[in-house]
C-alpha positions as CSV (number, residue, x, y, z in Angstrom):
1,M,12.8,-32.3,-44.7
2,K,10.6,-34.5,-42.5
3,I,13.0,-34.1,-39.6
4,L,12.9,-30.3,-40.0
5,S,9.1,-30.3,-40.0
6,L,9.0,-32.6,-37.0
7,T,11.4,-30.4,-35.1
8,A,9.4,-27.3,-35.9
9,L,6.2,-29.0,-34.6
10,V,8.0,-30.0,-31.3
11,F,9.2,-26.5,-30.7
12,A,5.8,-25.0,-31.5
13,G,4.2,-27.4,-29.0
14,I,6.7,-26.5,-26.3
15,F,6.2,-22.7,-26.8
16,S,2.4,-23.2,-26.9
17,L,2.5,-25.2,-23.7
18,S,4.7,-22.5,-22.0
19,A,2.3,-19.8,-23.1
20,Q,-0.7,-21.7,-21.8
21,T,1.0,-22.3,-18.4
22,S,1.8,-18.6,-18.2
23,T,-1.8,-17.6,-19.0
24,S,-3.1,-20.1,-16.5
25,D,-0.7,-18.8,-13.9
26,E,-1.8,-15.2,-14.6
27,V,-5.5,-16.2,-14.2
28,N,-4.8,-18.1,-11.0
29,L,-2.7,-15.2,-9.6
30,R,-5.5,-12.6,-10.4
31,N,-8.1,-14.8,-8.8
32,L,-5.9,-15.3,-5.7
33,K,-5.3,-11.5,-5.3
34,Q,-8.7,-10.2,-6.3
35,E,-11.1,-12.9,-5.0
36,L,-9.5,-15.5,-2.6
37,W,-7.3,-13.3,-0.5
38,P,-10.0,-10.7,0.1
39,K,-12.6,-13.5,0.8
40,A,-10.3,-14.9,3.5
41,Y,-10.2,-11.5,5.3
42,Q,-13.9,-10.7,4.8
43,T,-15.2,-14.1,6.0
44,Q,-12.4,-14.6,8.6
45,D,-11.5,-17.9,6.8
46,I,-8.3,-18.8,8.6
47,A,-7.9,-22.1,6.7
48,L,-8.1,-20.3,3.3
49,L,-5.6,-17.6,4.4
50,D,-3.3,-20.3,5.8
51,K,-3.2,-21.9,2.2
52,I,-2.5,-18.5,0.6
53,L,0.4,-17.4,2.9
54,S,3.6,-19.3,2.8
55,N,5.0,-20.5,6.2
56,D,7.7,-17.8,6.0
57,F,5.3,-15.0,5.0
58,Q,6.1,-11.5,6.2
59,M,4.0,-8.4,5.9
60,I,5.1,-4.8,6.3
61,D,2.2,-2.5,7.0
62,A,1.8,1.2,6.1
63,N,3.5,2.2,9.4
64,G,6.6,0.0,8.7
65,N,5.6,-2.6,11.3
66,V,6.6,-6.2,10.4
67,F,4.3,-9.1,10.9
68,Q,4.8,-12.9,10.4
69,K,2.2,-15.4,9.1
70,K,1.1,-16.4,12.7
71,D,0.5,-12.7,13.5
72,E,-1.6,-12.2,10.4
73,L,-3.7,-15.4,11.0
74,E,-4.3,-14.3,14.6
75,Y,-5.3,-10.8,13.5
76,V,-7.8,-12.0,11.0
77,K,-9.2,-14.5,13.5
78,R,-9.8,-11.8,16.2
79,N,-10.8,-8.8,14.0
80,K,-14.1,-8.9,12.1
81,P,-13.9,-6.6,9.1
82,N,-16.0,-3.4,9.5
83,Y,-16.1,-2.4,5.8
84,D,-18.9,-3.0,3.4
85,S,-17.0,-3.6,0.2
86,Y,-13.5,-4.3,-1.0
87,K,-11.9,-4.0,-4.5
88,F,-8.3,-4.5,-5.6
89,H,-7.1,-3.3,-9.0
90,V,-4.1,-5.1,-10.3
91,E,-1.7,-2.7,-12.0
92,R,1.3,-5.0,-12.3
93,L,1.3,-8.8,-12.6
94,Q,4.6,-10.1,-13.6
95,I,5.7,-13.8,-13.6
96,F,9.4,-14.5,-13.6
97,E,11.5,-17.6,-14.1
98,K,11.8,-19.9,-11.2
99,N,8.1,-19.7,-10.4
100,T,8.2,-16.2,-8.9
101,A,5.6,-13.5,-9.4
102,I,5.0,-9.9,-8.3
103,I,1.5,-8.4,-8.0
104,S,1.0,-4.8,-7.2
105,G,-1.9,-2.4,-7.4
106,T,-4.4,-0.3,-5.5
107,G,-6.9,-1.5,-3.0
108,M,-10.1,0.3,-1.9
109,T,-12.5,-0.4,0.9
110,Q,-15.8,1.3,1.6
111,G,-17.5,1.3,5.0
112,H,-19.1,3.2,7.8
113,D,-17.8,4.1,11.2
114,E,-18.7,6.6,14.0
115,H,-17.9,9.5,11.6
116,G,-20.1,8.2,8.8
117,P,-19.3,6.6,5.4
118,Y,-15.6,6.4,4.4
119,I,-13.3,5.2,1.7
120,I,-9.8,3.8,2.3
121,T,-7.3,3.5,-0.5
122,Y,-3.8,1.9,-0.3
123,R,-1.1,0.5,-2.5
124,S,0.3,-3.0,-2.1
125,S,3.0,-5.1,-3.5
126,D,3.1,-8.9,-3.1
127,L,5.8,-11.4,-3.9
128,L,4.5,-14.9,-4.5
129,V,6.3,-18.2,-5.2
130,K,4.8,-21.2,-7.0
131,S,5.1,-24.5,-5.0
132,G,3.8,-27.5,-6.9
133,N,0.6,-26.2,-8.6
134,S,-0.2,-23.5,-6.0
135,W,1.0,-20.0,-5.5
136,K,1.9,-18.8,-2.0
137,A,2.4,-15.3,-0.8
138,V,5.9,-14.8,0.7
139,S,5.9,-11.1,1.3
140,S,3.4,-8.2,1.2
141,Q,4.0,-4.5,1.7
142,V,1.2,-1.9,2.1
143,S,1.8,1.8,1.7
144,G,0.0,5.1,1.1
145,L,-2.9,4.2,3.3
146,N,-5.5,7.0,3.1
147,K,-8.9,7.2,4.8
148,I,-11.4,9.8,3.7
149,H,-14.8,10.3,5.2
150,V,-17.4,11.0,2.5
151,N,-18.9,13.8,4.7
152,D,-15.5,15.6,4.7
153,M,-15.3,15.3,0.9
154,E,-18.8,16.8,0.6
155,K,-17.8,19.8,2.8
156,V,-14.6,20.4,0.7
157,S,-16.8,20.2,-2.5
158,Q,-19.3,22.7,-1.1
159,T,-16.6,25.1,0.1
160,T,-14.9,24.9,-3.3
161,Q,-18.2,25.5,-5.1
162,S,-19.1,28.5,-2.9
163,N,-15.7,30.1,-3.6
164,H,-16.3,30.2,-7.3
């Protein structure tokens, strides 16, 4: 009976540790995608972005162009962001065996350009692999990029209201 109780305690401890690791990984992945990655772009922090992207990182943009890690680091270094705010909403975060994860969701930036205030929305999917204690982005794909100027939205709204 003591052996059965001891075995049950060992298994409970293993499953508890596994659940804690999974929860910890989920928290770390959300922080990476919603805080650290955007911060690297907003502040042009090449060192931080270098830590986030794996050496074999590849990005496919909304036009189907493929970029490597060196391209992305160079782009961020040379292009100061012109948006005022950025938010990413995680809609899927799934951790698989073998230290692999997928994060996908919707990003939104707000800013101003020569046509006035705008909102850009897009969808993105990222594949990450855990190496040691840190997660690294291996692949990222952006699609559905849509830029709307607030002034244009107001015109559409006014036209719609006047037609009723």
